BALOBA-1460 file (C-alpha; in Angstrom, 3 decimals):
// residues 400
<rec num="1" residu="x" x="38.523" y="35.124" z="-170.762"/>
<rec num="2" residu="x" x="41.578" y="33.679" z="-168.996"/>
<rec num="3" residu="x" x="42.479" y="34.715" z="-165.457"/>
<rec num="4" residu="x" x="45.767" y="34.971" z="-163.572"/>
<rec num="5" residu="x" x="46.338" y="31.917" z="-161.345"/>
<rec num="6" residu="x" x="47.671" y="34.029" z="-158.478"/>
<rec num="7" residu="x" x="45.381" y="37.088" z="-158.387"/>
<rec num="8" residu="x" x="41.884" y="37.514" z="-159.857"/>
<rec num="9" residu="x" x="42.707" y="39.683" z="-162.881"/>
<rec num="10" residu="x" x="41.631" y="38.577" z="-166.368"/>
<rec num="11" residu="x" x="44.232" y="38.794" z="-169.116"/>
<rec num="12" residu="x" x="42.244" y="41.655" z="-170.662"/>
<rec num="13" residu="x" x="42.931" y="43.907" z="-167.646"/>
<rec num="14" residu="x" x="44.995" y="47.116" z="-167.934"/>
<rec num="15" residu="x" x="47.702" y="45.988" z="-170.384"/>
<rec num="16" residu="x" x="48.455" y="42.806" z="-168.464"/>
<rec num="17" residu="x" x="50.525" y="39.989" z="-169.838"/>
<rec num="18" residu="x" x="50.009" y="36.426" z="-168.615"/>
<rec num="19" residu="x" x="52.842" y="34.054" z="-169.406"/>
<rec num="20" residu="x" x="52.787" y="30.277" z="-169.912"/>
<rec num="21" residu="x" x="52.893" y="29.745" z="-166.136"/>
<rec num="22" residu="x" x="49.527" y="31.512" z="-165.817"/>
<rec num="23" residu="x" x="50.855" y="34.347" z="-163.622"/>
<rec num="24" residu="x" x="50.180" y="37.949" z="-164.690"/>
<rec num="25" residu="x" x="52.802" y="40.659" z="-165.120"/>
<rec num="26" residu="x" x="51.425" y="42.697" z="-162.187"/>
<rec num="27" residu="x" x="51.901" y="39.764" z="-159.802"/>
<rec num="28" residu="x" x="55.418" y="39.122" z="-161.112"/>
<rec num="29" residu="x" x="56.411" y="42.758" z="-160.614"/>
<rec num="30" residu="x" x="54.840" y="42.766" z="-157.134"/>
<rec num="31" residu="x" x="56.842" y="39.637" z="-156.236"/>
<rec num="32" residu="x" x="60.051" y="41.457" z="-157.157"/>
<rec num="33" residu="x" x="59.090" y="44.412" z="-154.936"/>
<rec num="34" residu="x" x="58.206" y="42.018" z="-152.089"/>
<rec num="35" residu="x" x="61.676" y="40.455" z="-152.332"/>
<rec num="36" residu="x" x="63.442" y="43.780" z="-151.690"/>
<rec num="37" residu="x" x="65.144" y="43.456" z="-148.283"/>
<rec num="38" residu="x" x="65.544" y="46.102" z="-145.571"/>
<rec num="39" residu="x" x="69.057" y="47.042" z="-146.700"/>
<rec num="40" residu="x" x="67.851" y="47.697" z="-150.245"/>
<rec num="41" residu="x" x="64.951" y="49.813" z="-148.959"/>
<rec num="42" residu="x" x="67.482" y="51.885" z="-147.032"/>
<rec num="43" residu="x" x="69.441" y="52.465" z="-150.249"/>
<rec num="44" residu="x" x="66.225" y="53.500" z="-151.979"/>
<rec num="45" residu="x" x="65.370" y="55.830" z="-149.102"/>
<rec num="46" residu="x" x="68.760" y="57.558" z="-149.490"/>
<rec num="47" residu="x" x="68.101" y="58.056" z="-153.206"/>
<rec num="48" residu="x" x="64.801" y="59.724" z="-152.298"/>
<rec num="49" residu="x" x="66.536" y="61.936" z="-149.748"/>
<rec num="50" residu="x" x="69.106" y="63.003" z="-152.343"/>
<rec num="51" residu="x" x="66.271" y="64.127" z="-154.660"/>
<rec num="52" residu="x" x="64.755" y="66.153" z="-151.812"/>
<rec num="53" residu="x" x="68.136" y="67.669" z="-150.941"/>
<rec num="54" residu="x" x="68.638" y="68.763" z="-154.541"/>
<rec num="55" residu="x" x="65.204" y="70.395" z="-154.493"/>
<rec num="56" residu="x" x="66.093" y="72.261" z="-151.296"/>
<rec num="57" residu="x" x="69.383" y="73.437" z="-152.795"/>
<rec num="58" residu="x" x="67.553" y="74.791" z="-155.842"/>
<rec num="59" residu="x" x="65.369" y="76.845" z="-153.498"/>
<rec num="60" residu="x" x="68.231" y="78.114" z="-151.369"/>
<rec num="61" residu="x" x="68.584" y="81.504" z="-153.044"/>
<rec num="62" residu="x" x="64.964" y="81.747" z="-154.128"/>
<rec num="63" residu="x" x="62.644" y="80.770" z="-151.268"/>
<rec num="64" residu="x" x="59.733" y="78.801" z="-152.624"/>
<rec num="65" residu="x" x="57.630" y="75.736" z="-151.875"/>
<rec num="66" residu="x" x="59.883" y="72.687" z="-151.724"/>
<rec num="67" residu="x" x="57.531" y="70.569" z="-153.835"/>
<rec num="68" residu="x" x="53.971" y="70.066" z="-155.047"/>
<rec num="69" residu="x" x="52.006" y="67.123" z="-153.690"/>
<rec num="70" residu="x" x="48.889" y="66.118" z="-155.660"/>
<rec num="71" residu="x" x="46.292" y="65.189" z="-153.019"/>
<rec num="72" residu="x" x="42.702" y="63.995" z="-153.027"/>
<rec num="73" residu="x" x="42.479" y="63.746" z="-149.251"/>
<rec num="74" residu="x" x="42.696" y="59.956" z="-149.423"/>
<rec num="75" residu="x" x="44.839" y="57.610" z="-147.357"/>
<rec num="76" residu="x" x="47.726" y="57.804" z="-149.859"/>
<rec num="77" residu="x" x="47.593" y="61.621" z="-149.950"/>
<rec num="78" residu="x" x="47.900" y="61.706" z="-146.178"/>
<rec num="79" residu="x" x="50.837" y="59.284" z="-146.221"/>
<rec num="80" residu="x" x="52.710" y="61.266" z="-148.900"/>
<rec num="81" residu="x" x="52.171" y="64.542" z="-147.064"/>
<rec num="82" residu="x" x="53.048" y="63.037" z="-143.673"/>
<rec num="83" residu="x" x="56.323" y="61.791" z="-145.112"/>
<rec num="84" residu="x" x="57.265" y="65.174" z="-146.592"/>
<rec num="85" residu="x" x="56.029" y="67.455" z="-143.790"/>
<rec num="86" residu="x" x="56.525" y="65.469" z="-140.602"/>
<rec num="87" residu="x" x="59.532" y="63.307" z="-141.416"/>
<rec num="88" residu="x" x="61.476" y="65.546" z="-143.805"/>
<rec num="89" residu="x" x="60.302" y="68.954" z="-142.502"/>
<rec num="90" residu="x" x="59.656" y="70.389" z="-145.961"/>
<rec num="91" residu="x" x="57.066" y="72.941" z="-147.042"/>
<rec num="92" residu="x" x="54.893" y="71.508" z="-149.844"/>
<rec num="93" residu="x" x="52.094" y="73.096" z="-151.817"/>
<rec num="94" residu="x" x="49.108" y="70.719" z="-151.843"/>
<rec num="95" residu="x" x="47.057" y="70.652" z="-155.064"/>
<rec num="96" residu="x" x="43.643" y="68.995" z="-155.444"/>
<rec num="97" residu="x" x="41.560" y="68.512" z="-158.555"/>
<rec num="98" residu="x" x="37.881" y="68.756" z="-157.549"/>
<rec num="99" residu="x" x="35.578" y="66.900" z="-159.940"/>
<rec num="100" residu="x" x="32.365" y="67.546" z="-157.970"/>
<rec num="101" residu="x" x="32.085" y="63.865" z="-156.972"/>
<rec num="102" residu="x" x="33.306" y="63.866" z="-153.350"/>
<rec num="103" residu="x" x="31.626" y="61.749" z="-150.685"/>
<rec num="104" residu="x" x="31.135" y="63.442" z="-147.254"/>
<rec num="105" residu="x" x="34.055" y="61.564" z="-145.681"/>
<rec num="106" residu="x" x="36.234" y="62.571" z="-148.621"/>
<rec num="107" residu="x" x="35.287" y="66.247" z="-148.153"/>
<rec num="108" residu="x" x="36.203" y="66.003" z="-144.468"/>
<rec num="109" residu="x" x="39.568" y="64.338" z="-145.057"/>
<rec num="110" residu="x" x="40.559" y="66.739" z="-147.853"/>
<rec num="111" residu="x" x="39.691" y="69.911" z="-145.946"/>
<rec num="112" residu="x" x="41.453" y="68.704" z="-142.808"/>
<rec num="113" residu="x" x="44.825" y="68.392" z="-144.576"/>
<rec num="114" residu="x" x="45.486" y="72.133" z="-144.550"/>
<rec num="115" residu="x" x="45.087" y="72.099" z="-140.770"/>
<rec num="116" residu="x" x="46.893" y="68.938" z="-139.682"/>
<rec num="117" residu="x" x="49.872" y="69.453" z="-141.999"/>
<rec num="118" residu="x" x="50.128" y="73.258" z="-141.747"/>
<rec num="119" residu="x" x="50.256" y="73.303" z="-145.543"/>
<rec num="120" residu="x" x="49.007" y="75.716" z="-148.191"/>
<rec num="121" residu="x" x="46.400" y="74.033" z="-150.356"/>
<rec num="122" residu="x" x="44.974" y="74.837" z="-153.801"/>
<rec num="123" residu="x" x="41.655" y="73.146" z="-154.654"/>
<rec num="124" residu="x" x="40.920" y="73.540" z="-158.364"/>
<rec num="125" residu="x" x="37.935" y="72.342" z="-160.344"/>
<rec num="126" residu="x" x="36.043" y="73.154" z="-163.546"/>
<rec num="127" residu="x" x="32.611" y="74.756" z="-163.423"/>
<rec num="128" residu="x" x="29.727" y="72.408" z="-162.653"/>
<rec num="129" residu="x" x="28.137" y="73.041" z="-166.044"/>
<rec num="130" residu="x" x="31.378" y="72.126" z="-167.822"/>
<rec num="131" residu="x" x="31.615" y="68.960" z="-165.710"/>
<rec num="132" residu="x" x="28.079" y="67.911" z="-166.609"/>
<rec num="133" residu="x" x="28.828" y="68.381" z="-170.307"/>
<rec num="134" residu="x" x="32.085" y="66.420" z="-169.989"/>
<rec num="135" residu="x" x="30.287" y="63.588" z="-168.201"/>
<rec num="136" residu="x" x="27.914" y="63.226" z="-171.152"/>
<rec num="137" residu="x" x="30.521" y="63.777" z="-173.893"/>
<rec num="138" residu="x" x="33.088" y="61.352" z="-172.519"/>
<rec num="139" residu="x" x="30.539" y="58.667" z="-171.683"/>
<rec num="140" residu="x" x="29.303" y="58.723" z="-175.269"/>
<rec num="141" residu="x" x="32.744" y="59.129" z="-176.883"/>
<rec num="142" residu="x" x="34.851" y="56.666" z="-174.876"/>
<rec num="143" residu="x" x="32.589" y="54.931" z="-172.371"/>
<rec num="144" residu="x" x="34.226" y="56.788" z="-169.480"/>
<rec num="145" residu="x" x="32.170" y="59.523" z="-167.827"/>
<rec num="146" residu="x" x="35.063" y="60.152" z="-165.409"/>
<rec num="147" residu="x" x="37.661" y="61.109" z="-168.014"/>
<rec num="148" residu="x" x="37.670" y="64.628" z="-166.571"/>
<rec num="149" residu="x" x="38.773" y="63.212" z="-163.213"/>
<rec num="150" residu="x" x="41.745" y="61.329" z="-164.638"/>
<rec num="151" residu="x" x="42.702" y="64.387" z="-166.682"/>
<rec num="152" residu="x" x="42.380" y="66.854" z="-163.808"/>
<rec num="153" residu="x" x="44.255" y="64.749" z="-161.267"/>
<rec num="154" residu="x" x="47.186" y="64.245" z="-163.638"/>
<rec num="155" residu="x" x="47.223" y="67.772" z="-165.088"/>
<rec num="156" residu="x" x="46.355" y="70.416" z="-162.468"/>
<rec num="157" residu="x" x="49.348" y="69.706" z="-160.147"/>
<rec num="158" residu="x" x="51.827" y="70.112" z="-162.994"/>
<rec num="159" residu="x" x="50.191" y="73.310" z="-164.264"/>
<rec num="160" residu="x" x="50.513" y="74.726" z="-160.743"/>
<rec num="161" residu="x" x="54.119" y="73.519" z="-160.442"/>
<rec num="162" residu="x" x="55.100" y="75.320" z="-163.659"/>
<rec num="163" residu="x" x="53.192" y="78.507" z="-162.742"/>
<rec num="164" residu="x" x="54.801" y="78.659" z="-159.305"/>
<rec num="165" residu="x" x="58.203" y="77.517" z="-160.597"/>
<rec num="166" residu="x" x="58.311" y="74.431" z="-158.339"/>
<rec num="167" residu="x" x="60.327" y="71.746" z="-160.142"/>
<rec num="168" residu="x" x="59.399" y="68.714" z="-158.015"/>
<rec num="169" residu="x" x="56.000" y="66.950" z="-157.909"/>
<rec num="170" residu="x" x="55.696" y="64.030" z="-155.489"/>
<rec num="171" residu="x" x="53.190" y="61.296" z="-156.347"/>
<rec num="172" residu="x" x="52.269" y="58.198" z="-154.333"/>
<rec num="173" residu="x" x="52.245" y="54.577" z="-155.439"/>
<rec num="174" residu="x" x="54.467" y="53.504" z="-158.311"/>
<rec num="175" residu="x" x="52.899" y="52.950" z="-161.752"/>
<rec num="176" residu="x" x="54.221" y="49.401" z="-161.390"/>
<rec num="177" residu="x" x="51.018" y="48.807" z="-159.466"/>
<rec num="178" residu="x" x="48.892" y="49.303" z="-162.574"/>
<rec num="179" residu="x" x="49.928" y="46.297" z="-164.602"/>
<rec num="180" residu="x" x="53.492" y="45.353" z="-163.796"/>
<rec num="181" residu="x" x="54.708" y="47.638" z="-166.577"/>
<rec num="182" residu="x" x="57.926" y="48.368" z="-164.657"/>
<rec num="183" residu="x" x="60.376" y="46.493" z="-162.463"/>
<rec num="184" residu="x" x="61.906" y="47.802" z="-159.201"/>
<rec num="185" residu="x" x="65.151" y="48.957" z="-160.794"/>
<rec num="186" residu="x" x="63.325" y="51.039" z="-163.421"/>
<rec num="187" residu="x" x="62.389" y="53.863" z="-160.996"/>
<rec num="188" residu="x" x="59.709" y="55.163" z="-163.406"/>
<rec num="189" residu="x" x="58.893" y="58.868" z="-163.194"/>
<rec num="190" residu="x" x="55.836" y="60.844" z="-164.191"/>
<rec num="191" residu="x" x="55.855" y="61.942" z="-167.832"/>
<rec num="192" residu="x" x="53.430" y="63.635" z="-170.213"/>
<rec num="193" residu="x" x="53.327" y="60.394" z="-172.192"/>
<rec num="194" residu="x" x="52.268" y="58.410" z="-169.115"/>
<rec num="195" residu="x" x="49.522" y="60.987" z="-168.570"/>
<rec num="196" residu="x" x="48.308" y="60.925" z="-172.172"/>
<rec num="197" residu="x" x="48.477" y="57.187" z="-172.904"/>
<rec num="198" residu="x" x="47.224" y="55.820" z="-169.583"/>
<rec num="199" residu="x" x="45.403" y="58.422" z="-167.504"/>
<rec num="200" residu="x" x="43.724" y="60.155" z="-170.468"/>
<rec num="201" residu="x" x="43.077" y="57.051" z="-172.614"/>
<rec num="202" residu="x" x="44.854" y="58.761" z="-175.521"/>
<rec num="203" residu="x" x="42.423" y="61.698" z="-175.630"/>
<rec num="204" residu="x" x="43.214" y="65.377" z="-175.035"/>
<rec num="205" residu="x" x="41.101" y="68.427" z="-174.212"/>
<rec num="206" residu="x" x="41.240" y="69.433" z="-177.869"/>
<rec num="207" residu="x" x="39.319" y="66.267" z="-178.839"/>
<rec num="208" residu="x" x="36.353" y="67.371" z="-176.725"/>
<rec num="209" residu="x" x="35.649" y="70.937" z="-177.838"/>
<rec num="210" residu="x" x="33.381" y="72.322" z="-180.560"/>
<rec num="211" residu="x" x="31.373" y="69.097" z="-180.857"/>
<rec num="212" residu="x" x="27.791" y="69.068" z="-182.129"/>
<rec num="213" residu="x" x="26.204" y="68.443" z="-178.728"/>
<rec num="214" residu="x" x="27.192" y="69.899" z="-175.349"/>
<rec num="215" residu="x" x="29.626" y="72.332" z="-176.965"/>
<rec num="216" residu="x" x="32.720" y="73.243" z="-174.978"/>
<rec num="217" residu="x" x="35.220" y="75.977" z="-175.830"/>
<rec num="218" residu="x" x="38.981" y="76.084" z="-175.341"/>
<rec num="219" residu="x" x="38.465" y="78.440" z="-172.391"/>
<rec num="220" residu="x" x="36.264" y="75.825" z="-170.727"/>
<rec num="221" residu="x" x="39.216" y="73.412" z="-170.808"/>
<rec num="222" residu="x" x="42.102" y="75.594" z="-169.599"/>
<rec num="223" residu="x" x="42.442" y="73.392" z="-166.496"/>
<rec num="224" residu="x" x="43.087" y="70.387" z="-168.798"/>
<rec num="225" residu="x" x="45.938" y="71.912" z="-170.852"/>
<rec num="226" residu="x" x="49.189" y="70.264" z="-169.802"/>
<rec num="227" residu="x" x="52.301" y="72.487" z="-169.878"/>
<rec num="228" residu="x" x="54.207" y="72.472" z="-173.170"/>
<rec num="229" residu="x" x="57.440" y="70.507" z="-173.552"/>
<rec num="230" residu="x" x="59.364" y="73.797" z="-173.492"/>
<rec num="231" residu="x" x="57.687" y="74.854" z="-170.225"/>
<rec num="232" residu="x" x="58.497" y="71.491" z="-168.660"/>
<rec num="233" residu="x" x="62.135" y="71.695" z="-169.769"/>
<rec num="234" residu="x" x="62.600" y="75.329" z="-168.708"/>
<rec num="235" residu="x" x="61.098" y="74.693" z="-165.263"/>
<rec num="236" residu="x" x="63.100" y="71.440" z="-164.869"/>
<rec num="237" residu="x" x="59.841" y="69.801" z="-163.843"/>
<rec num="238" residu="x" x="60.154" y="66.302" z="-162.421"/>
<rec num="239" residu="x" x="57.488" y="63.946" z="-161.063"/>
<rec num="240" residu="x" x="58.564" y="61.106" z="-158.780"/>
<rec num="241" residu="x" x="56.677" y="58.273" z="-157.055"/>
<rec num="242" residu="x" x="57.137" y="57.607" z="-153.327"/>
<rec num="243" residu="x" x="56.375" y="53.927" z="-153.960"/>
<rec num="244" residu="x" x="59.713" y="53.506" z="-155.748"/>
<rec num="245" residu="x" x="61.592" y="54.436" z="-152.565"/>
<rec num="246" residu="x" x="59.438" y="53.179" z="-149.668"/>
<rec num="247" residu="x" x="57.574" y="49.890" z="-149.212"/>
<rec num="248" residu="x" x="53.989" y="50.625" z="-150.230"/>
<rec num="249" residu="x" x="51.248" y="49.088" z="-148.090"/>
<rec num="250" residu="x" x="47.913" y="50.987" z="-148.240"/>
<rec num="251" residu="x" x="46.407" y="49.004" z="-145.370"/>
<rec num="252" residu="x" x="49.269" y="49.904" z="-143.023"/>
<rec num="253" residu="x" x="49.268" y="53.507" z="-144.239"/>
<rec num="254" residu="x" x="45.562" y="53.811" z="-143.481"/>
<rec num="255" residu="x" x="45.931" y="52.518" z="-139.938"/>
<rec num="256" residu="x" x="48.735" y="54.986" z="-139.262"/>
<rec num="257" residu="x" x="46.878" y="57.966" z="-140.768"/>
<rec num="258" residu="x" x="43.804" y="57.158" z="-138.661"/>
<rec num="259" residu="x" x="45.891" y="57.066" z="-135.498"/>
<rec num="260" residu="x" x="47.862" y="60.236" z="-136.220"/>
<rec num="261" residu="x" x="45.301" y="62.486" z="-137.906"/>
<rec num="262" residu="x" x="41.837" y="61.018" z="-137.438"/>
<rec num="263" residu="x" x="41.498" y="60.148" z="-141.121"/>
<rec num="264" residu="x" x="38.010" y="58.786" z="-141.847"/>
<rec num="265" residu="x" x="37.073" y="55.767" z="-143.926"/>
<rec num="266" residu="x" x="33.611" y="55.349" z="-145.476"/>
<rec num="267" residu="x" x="31.023" y="55.134" z="-142.701"/>
<rec num="268" residu="x" x="28.696" y="52.880" z="-144.679"/>
<rec num="269" residu="x" x="29.664" y="50.438" z="-147.422"/>
<rec num="270" residu="x" x="30.295" y="50.559" z="-151.130"/>
<rec num="271" residu="x" x="27.975" y="48.389" z="-153.190"/>
<rec num="272" residu="x" x="30.632" y="47.233" z="-155.651"/>
<rec num="273" residu="x" x="33.618" y="46.498" z="-153.403"/>
<rec num="274" residu="x" x="34.454" y="45.396" z="-149.869"/>
<rec num="275" residu="x" x="37.053" y="48.122" z="-149.242"/>
<rec num="276" residu="x" x="35.999" y="51.233" z="-147.316"/>
<rec num="277" residu="x" x="39.299" y="53.121" z="-147.474"/>
<rec num="278" residu="x" x="39.575" y="53.881" z="-151.200"/>
<rec num="279" residu="x" x="37.985" y="56.361" z="-153.657"/>
<rec num="280" residu="x" x="36.265" y="58.650" z="-151.151"/>
<rec num="281" residu="x" x="37.085" y="61.577" z="-153.436"/>
<rec num="282" residu="x" x="34.869" y="60.178" z="-156.180"/>
<rec num="283" residu="x" x="31.495" y="58.548" z="-155.556"/>
<rec num="284" residu="x" x="31.561" y="56.969" z="-159.045"/>
<rec num="285" residu="x" x="35.052" y="55.461" z="-158.957"/>
<rec num="286" residu="x" x="33.821" y="52.451" z="-156.993"/>
<rec num="287" residu="x" x="30.314" y="52.881" z="-158.473"/>
<rec num="288" residu="x" x="29.113" y="53.383" z="-162.027"/>
<rec num="289" residu="x" x="32.478" y="54.436" z="-163.450"/>
<rec num="290" residu="x" x="33.681" y="51.056" z="-162.281"/>
<rec num="291" residu="x" x="30.461" y="49.405" z="-163.476"/>
<rec num="292" residu="x" x="31.407" y="50.665" z="-166.945"/>
<rec num="293" residu="x" x="34.706" y="48.805" z="-166.627"/>
<rec num="294" residu="x" x="32.763" y="45.649" z="-165.840"/>
<rec num="295" residu="x" x="30.432" y="46.274" z="-168.788"/>
<rec num="296" residu="x" x="33.385" y="46.785" z="-171.114"/>
<rec num="297" residu="x" x="35.880" y="44.214" z="-169.853"/>
<rec num="298" residu="x" x="34.081" y="41.928" z="-167.406"/>
<rec num="299" residu="x" x="35.900" y="42.827" z="-164.179"/>
<rec num="300" residu="x" x="35.587" y="45.642" z="-161.640"/>
<rec num="301" residu="x" x="36.879" y="47.534" z="-158.623"/>
<rec num="302" residu="x" x="36.571" y="44.536" z="-156.341"/>
<rec num="303" residu="x" x="38.947" y="42.653" z="-158.654"/>
<rec num="304" residu="x" x="41.376" y="45.599" z="-158.404"/>
<rec num="305" residu="x" x="41.245" y="45.732" z="-154.609"/>
<rec num="306" residu="x" x="41.309" y="41.955" z="-154.149"/>
<rec num="307" residu="x" x="44.288" y="41.510" z="-156.504"/>
<rec num="308" residu="x" x="46.250" y="44.141" z="-154.567"/>
<rec num="309" residu="x" x="45.350" y="42.536" z="-151.253"/>
<rec num="310" residu="x" x="46.405" y="39.104" z="-152.525"/>
<rec num="311" residu="x" x="49.812" y="40.502" z="-153.490"/>
<rec num="312" residu="x" x="50.337" y="42.136" z="-150.086"/>
<rec num="313" residu="x" x="49.166" y="39.036" z="-148.190"/>
<rec num="314" residu="x" x="45.811" y="40.256" z="-146.846"/>
<rec num="315" residu="x" x="43.645" y="37.865" z="-148.879"/>
<rec num="316" residu="x" x="43.905" y="34.351" z="-150.275"/>
<rec num="317" residu="x" x="42.838" y="33.828" z="-153.883"/>
<rec num="318" residu="x" x="39.919" y="31.680" z="-152.720"/>
<rec num="319" residu="x" x="38.684" y="34.492" z="-150.459"/>
<rec num="320" residu="x" x="39.164" y="37.003" z="-153.269"/>
<rec num="321" residu="x" x="37.129" y="34.944" z="-155.745"/>
<rec num="322" residu="x" x="34.152" y="34.908" z="-153.349"/>
<rec num="323" residu="x" x="34.338" y="38.698" z="-153.022"/>
<rec num="324" residu="x" x="34.631" y="39.230" z="-156.773"/>
<rec num="325" residu="x" x="31.598" y="37.023" z="-157.432"/>
<rec num="326" residu="x" x="29.654" y="39.012" z="-154.829"/>
<rec num="327" residu="x" x="30.557" y="42.556" z="-155.905"/>
<rec num="328" residu="x" x="31.943" y="42.973" z="-159.427"/>
<rec num="329" residu="x" x="28.629" y="42.770" z="-161.309"/>
<rec num="330" residu="x" x="26.442" y="44.896" z="-158.991"/>
<rec num="331" residu="x" x="24.559" y="47.831" z="-160.542"/>
<rec num="332" residu="x" x="25.053" y="50.451" z="-157.814"/>
<rec num="333" residu="x" x="22.529" y="53.107" z="-156.798"/>
<rec num="334" residu="x" x="24.809" y="55.960" z="-157.810"/>
<rec num="335" residu="x" x="23.788" y="55.190" z="-161.403"/>
<rec num="336" residu="x" x="20.511" y="56.979" z="-160.699"/>
<rec num="337" residu="x" x="22.287" y="59.807" z="-158.872"/>
<rec num="338" residu="x" x="24.467" y="60.327" z="-161.956"/>
<rec num="339" residu="x" x="21.598" y="60.105" z="-164.444"/>
<rec num="340" residu="x" x="19.775" y="62.839" z="-162.531"/>
<rec num="341" residu="x" x="22.995" y="64.903" z="-162.448"/>
<rec num="342" residu="x" x="23.363" y="64.803" z="-166.256"/>
<rec num="343" residu="x" x="19.598" y="64.830" z="-166.985"/>
<rec num="344" residu="x" x="19.349" y="61.471" z="-168.784"/>
<rec num="345" residu="x" x="17.339" y="58.253" z="-168.286"/>
<rec num="346" residu="x" x="18.415" y="54.668" z="-167.595"/>
<rec num="347" residu="x" x="17.698" y="53.471" z="-171.126"/>
<rec num="348" residu="x" x="20.245" y="56.049" z="-172.363"/>
<rec num="349" residu="x" x="22.865" y="54.557" z="-170.038"/>
<rec num="350" residu="x" x="22.454" y="50.927" z="-171.118"/>
<rec num="351" residu="x" x="22.131" y="51.642" z="-174.842"/>
<rec num="352" residu="x" x="25.323" y="53.721" z="-174.742"/>
<rec num="353" residu="x" x="27.283" y="51.436" z="-172.406"/>
<rec num="354" residu="x" x="26.552" y="48.278" z="-174.415"/>
<rec num="355" residu="x" x="28.329" y="49.775" z="-177.450"/>
<rec num="356" residu="x" x="31.629" y="49.517" z="-175.568"/>
<rec num="357" residu="x" x="31.444" y="45.798" z="-174.685"/>
<rec num="358" residu="x" x="34.628" y="43.925" z="-175.583"/>
<rec num="359" residu="x" x="33.930" y="40.842" z="-177.738"/>
<rec num="360" residu="x" x="36.887" y="39.050" z="-176.132"/>
<rec num="361" residu="x" x="34.900" y="39.081" z="-172.887"/>
<rec num="362" residu="x" x="31.226" y="39.012" z="-173.807"/>
<rec num="363" residu="x" x="28.908" y="36.817" z="-175.858"/>
<rec num="364" residu="x" x="25.207" y="37.106" z="-176.658"/>
<rec num="365" residu="x" x="22.854" y="34.241" z="-175.844"/>
<rec num="366" residu="x" x="19.076" y="34.477" z="-176.141"/>
<rec num="367" residu="x" x="19.183" y="38.269" z="-175.922"/>
<rec num="368" residu="x" x="21.398" y="38.373" z="-172.811"/>
<rec num="369" residu="x" x="25.058" y="39.199" z="-172.179"/>
<rec num="370" residu="x" x="27.084" y="36.241" z="-170.880"/>
<rec num="371" residu="x" x="30.718" y="35.797" z="-169.851"/>
<rec num="372" residu="x" x="33.115" y="33.432" z="-168.111"/>
<rec num="373" residu="x" x="33.743" y="34.270" z="-164.432"/>
<rec num="374" residu="x" x="36.885" y="34.032" z="-162.327"/>
<rec num="375" residu="x" x="35.518" y="30.863" z="-160.654"/>
<rec num="376" residu="x" x="35.131" y="29.174" z="-164.055"/>
<rec num="377" residu="x" x="31.356" y="29.464" z="-164.232"/>
<rec num="378" residu="x" x="29.402" y="31.093" z="-167.068"/>
<rec num="379" residu="x" x="26.815" y="33.706" z="-166.066"/>
<rec num="380" residu="x" x="24.250" y="35.989" z="-167.684"/>
<rec num="381" residu="x" x="24.479" y="39.696" z="-166.824"/>
<rec num="382" residu="x" x="21.408" y="41.443" z="-168.206"/>
<rec num="383" residu="x" x="19.677" y="41.905" z="-171.526"/>
<rec num="384" residu="x" x="21.242" y="43.261" z="-174.696"/>
<rec num="385" residu="x" x="20.231" y="46.851" z="-175.511"/>
<rec num="386" residu="x" x="21.865" y="47.044" z="-178.945"/>
<rec num="387" residu="x" x="19.940" y="47.324" z="-182.201"/>
<rec num="388" residu="x" x="19.949" y="44.364" z="-184.605"/>
<rec num="389" residu="x" x="22.566" y="46.128" z="-186.762"/>
<rec num="390" residu="x" x="24.762" y="46.792" z="-183.734"/>
<rec num="391" residu="x" x="24.440" y="43.133" z="-182.648"/>
<rec num="392" residu="x" x="25.536" y="42.034" z="-186.112"/>
<rec num="393" residu="x" x="28.548" y="44.352" z="-185.896"/>
<rec num="394" residu="x" x="29.430" y="43.021" z="-182.430"/>
<rec num="395" residu="x" x="29.298" y="39.393" z="-183.624"/>
<rec num="396" residu="x" x="31.534" y="40.220" z="-186.611"/>
<rec num="397" residu="x" x="34.123" y="41.728" z="-184.232"/>
<rec num="398" residu="x" x="33.959" y="38.592" z="-182.088"/>
<rec num="399" residu="x" x="34.552" y="36.307" z="-185.080"/>
<rec num="400" residu="x" x="37.431" y="38.459" z="-186.315"/>
C-alpha cells in the first residue's frame, strides 16, 4: 500500500501510476495544467468558441437547442450552464438523471436552475422499485450499489441529444482529473468507451436483467441503453469537456455561483469528508457508496477531495493526511438509511462488502481487517465477516 508523495492517493487508486520519484500520474497531469499560462488559456478558449460557433451554424436552418448540458444541480453544473447561457448567450437543454438519492440542498439547487438560467430542463429517472432492485443487484454483483447513478448520468444526456437531434453535449471537468490519464494537449472527448470502461465498470444494462433474484426486464432498463454507434454517427454526436478549455477550480466556481445565483452548500456536515460543496445530488456518494470504496481499496472520498485541493493549492499534504485519518474510515449513518430503503440488515451489508476487499490493501490479523495508512501507521478496521472458506480464498489471492 504505497502512497503518492505529493497527494494522499494510494497507488491502487483509479488506474494511477506512481513512478520512481513517488509522484502519481494525476499529480503530474495536474502540474502540466497548472503550468498553462494566460496566453495558452486564451488559445484554448478560442478553440471552445469555434466548437460553439460550429454548433450554432448547424442549427441555422433548423432551429433547435444549441447543446445539451448534463446537470445534477451541483456547483459544476451551475458553472457549465452559466458559461453557456450568460457568457455565450446560447440556449441549452438541461438534462438530469434522478437516482432518488438527492439531499434537500441538492433538490433546491437542481430545481432552481430552470429559473435562474431560463433553460428548459428534463429530469429523468427510473422507477423507485427498479432503483431498489438495482441497488441490491449491483451491490451483490460488483460491490457498487450506485452503479445506476454512474450509468444514468453518463447515458441519459446522450439519449436525449440523439432523440432531439442535438449534436453537442457539454460536460464539466476534464477526465484528466480522474487519474492523470490524459495530458493537456490531448483534449479528450466523451466516448461510449469512456462511459463503458470507467463510469459503468465494464458492465451494461444487459448484464443486469433476467437474474434469479430481483428480476429486471429490458423495458425496466430503457433509460440505460446508450445510443448505437450508427445513431451516434448519424447525429454527429460529440461530447466535450469545459475543463479542457478553461482553468478548472471548483472552489472558485462555488464562490461565484453562490454570489450570482444563491447556490446552496450542505447546511450540516458530511461524516466521511470535510467538503460541503460536493455530491449533494447523491446522499451515498460521500457516504456508504464511498465507504464501499474504502472497504475495497482502503481510501475514500476525503482522499479524493484532499488530493484535488492539494493540487490546486488549498491544502498542504500534512493537512490532508490529518483529514484523511479523521474521515476516510468512518461508517456513516446513511448505511442504515440505505439498508431500510432496500429492506436488508447490517449483517447482509458487511458479509457482502467484505467479499470485495482487495488483497493488495488488506490483511487479516486475529479476525480483524488491517491496512497501512497514508501516515505510515498500521490500523485495524473492524472484524472479518467472511466464512472460513472465503478467508482461505482471500489469503490465496494475497499470496498470489
